[in-house]
C-alpha positions in Angstrom: 76.7 24.3 -4.6 77.5 27.8 -5.2 74.6 30.5 -5.9 74.1 31.8 -9.7 74.6 35.8 -9.9 71.8 37.0 -12.5 73.1 40.5 -12.2 75.3 42.6 -10.5 73.6 46.3 -9.7 74.8 49.0 -7.7 72.4 50.3 -5.2 72.8 53.7 -2.8 72.0 53.7 0.7 68.8 55.0 -0.2 67.7 51.7 -2.0 69.1 50.3 0.9 67.3 51.9 3.5 64.0 51.0 1.2 64.8 47.6 1.1 65.5 47.7 5.2 62.1 48.7 5.5 60.9 45.9 3.6 62.9 43.6 5.9 61.5 45.5 9.3 57.9 44.9 8.1 58.3 41.6 7.3 60.4 40.2 10.1 59.3 40.6 13.7 62.7 40.8 15.2 66.0 41.6 13.1 69.5 40.1 13.6 72.3 41.6 15.0 73.7 42.6 11.7 70.2 44.0 10.5 69.8 46.2 13.6 73.2 47.7 13.0 72.7 47.9 9.2 69.1 49.9 10.5 71.3 52.1 12.8 73.8 53.1 10.3 71.3 54.1 7.6 68.9 56.2 10.0 72.5 58.2 10.8 74.2 58.6 7.7 71.0 58.9 5.2 70.2 62.5 4.9 67.9 63.2 2.1 64.6 62.2 1.7 63.8 59.0 -0.4 61.6 61.5 -3.2 64.9 63.9 -3.0 67.3 60.8 -3.5 65.2 59.9 -6.7 65.0 63.4 -8.0 68.9 63.8 -7.7 69.6 60.6 -9.2 67.7 61.4 -12.2 68.8 64.9 -12.6 72.7 63.3 -12.2 71.7 60.8 -15.1 70.5 63.3 -17.3 73.4 65.5 -17.3 74.8 62.7 -19.6 78.5 63.1 -18.6 80.6 61.2 -20.5 81.9 57.6 -19.3 79.9 58.2 -15.7 77.8 55.2 -15.0 75.0 54.3 -12.6 78.1 53.0 -10.2 79.2 56.5 -10.2 76.1 58.2 -9.7 75.2 55.9 -6.8 78.4 56.6 -5.3 78.0 60.4 -5.5 74.5 60.2 -4.0 75.9 58.4 -0.9 78.5 60.7 -0.2 76.5 64.1 -1.5 80.0 65.7 -2.2 80.2 69.8 -1.5 82.8 70.9 -3.6 85.0 69.8 -6.8 87.7 68.9 -4.5 85.5 66.2 -2.4 84.2 65.3 -5.5 87.7 64.6 -7.2 88.5 62.6 -4.1 85.4 60.4 -4.3 86.1 59.4 -7.8 89.9 59.0 -8.0 89.3 55.2 -7.2 87.6 54.8 -10.4 89.3 54.7 -13.9 87.5 57.9 -15.0 88.2 61.5 -16.1 85.7 64.0 -15.5 86.4 67.9 -16.9 85.9 70.3 -14.6 83.1 71.9 -16.2 81.1 68.8 -15.5 82.3 68.5 -12.1 80.8 71.9 -11.2 77.4 70.7 -13.0 77.4 67.4 -10.3 78.2 70.1 -7.4 75.2 72.3 -8.8 72.8 69.3 -8.8 73.9 68.2 -5.3 74.1 71.4 -3.4 70.4 72.2 -4.5 69.1 69.1 -2.7 71.5 68.7 -0.1 70.8 71.9 2.5 72.0 71.7 5.9 
């Protein structure tokens, strides 16, 4: 019996961290895979939840042509610091973004990604 996929939505690592918190509260002990996932999230999630949400909203409000939720989530996961990094991140997708729009994305990310 194969499970039926109801919907296919991308999630960011921040969203995954929220879900993992629910799993930790629900389960007394985590499986090995859950523990490894939790360790990864603790190491690589750099922004707070409200900053991720604010940045996601700001990137969505830029209304860049052809940029979908999948691309926004990928930008949230990687937090590029320059146009070249953004190009590398998005080169795996059939998406063309003007240099002007790329600079808008980087400016938005820089507001939230402060070392």
